[in-house]
N, C-alpha and C positions, 0 to 999 in steps of 0.2 A: 504494500500500499503505499508505504512514504519511499521506496526506492533507496537508492545509494547517496549518502550525506557524508560531512564530516563527524557523524556521530558513529558511523560505522567503522572507521579508522579508529577512534578513539576506543571503541569497544572490543576491537580486535586487540589492543595493545591492555586496556584495562582489565578485562575479564579473565584473561588467563594469569595473570599477574596476582589478581585475588584470590583466584582459584588456588594458586601455587601457595599464596601466604597461608591460606586457613587449612590445606591440605599440613603444612608444615606446624601450625598449630596443634591440628587434632592427632597429630603423631608426637607431639610433645605433650599430650594431655592437658592441654591448658583448659583448666577449668574457671579460671579466674572470673567474674562477670567484669569487672573495672580491665581486666586486661584486653579482652574480647571487644570491650566497647571502645577502647583507646586504639585498638587497631583499626575498628571499624569507621570511627570519626578520621583517623587519619587518612585512611584509605579514600574515604568520602572528600575531604580537604584536597587530595591529591588529583581526583577524579576532576575535580573543579579546575586544576591547574593543567591538566591536559588537554580536557576539553577547549579552555582558552588556548593553547597554543596551538592545537591543531586547526579550532574554528578560527581564529584570526589569521594563521598560515591561509587556510583554502579561501577564506572572504577576500583578505587583502593582500595575500600573496608574501610569499618570503623573501622581500625585497628589502630597502633600506630604509624604509618608515614601519617594517615589522616591530621592532624593539620599541620605539615609539609610540606605536598603537596598542601593543599587549597589555597593559597594565589598563588602558581604557577598557579595553575589550574585557578583561577579567570583572573590574569594576563595575562593568553593566550588568554582569549576573550574577554580583556579590548577595543580591537578597535570595536569590534562589539557592545558591550556594548555603546561605547560612540557616537556611527552612532546611533543606538537605541535611545539613550536618547535624541539626538537633532532632530530626525525626529519626535518623538513622542511629543517634545517641540513644533515646528512648525504646527504640523497639530492640536493639541490639543488648541494650542492659534488661529489658524487661521479658524478653522473649527465646532469644538466641539458645540461650542454654537449656530451653524445654523443648524446643523441636530438635536440637540435637541429639537429646537423650531419647526422643520419642523415634528420630531417624536411626538410633543404634537397638532401640529395642524391634523396628519393624526388619531391621538387617539382619539381625540375630534369628528372627521368625523366619526369614528366608533362606538361613543358611540351615536352619533345623530340619526343613519341609525339605531340601535336595540331597541330606545324608539320607 
């Protein structure tokens, strides 16, 4: 429906990095709500920067005006980034560990059914 846009490039970079990071946290048995929430907030912050870097380059171009316009482009989306960070902080702090436990239970059931 939406076609190809700068968000496609952003997602190709961001989602594999996010997946790898949370896989590493899972292997280290990170169960601290604070730690997981801080990682999620940090990655959300980096998503805002990454999307601004790519969007600015795609719309304005990677030319001599790029670094002049990049801060303006980031500030333009700041209200959205702040809202996104706040929502992710609340959701990760309140729901993430519960969902991870439920998914772990489902995984155990599926493994028992296969044996």
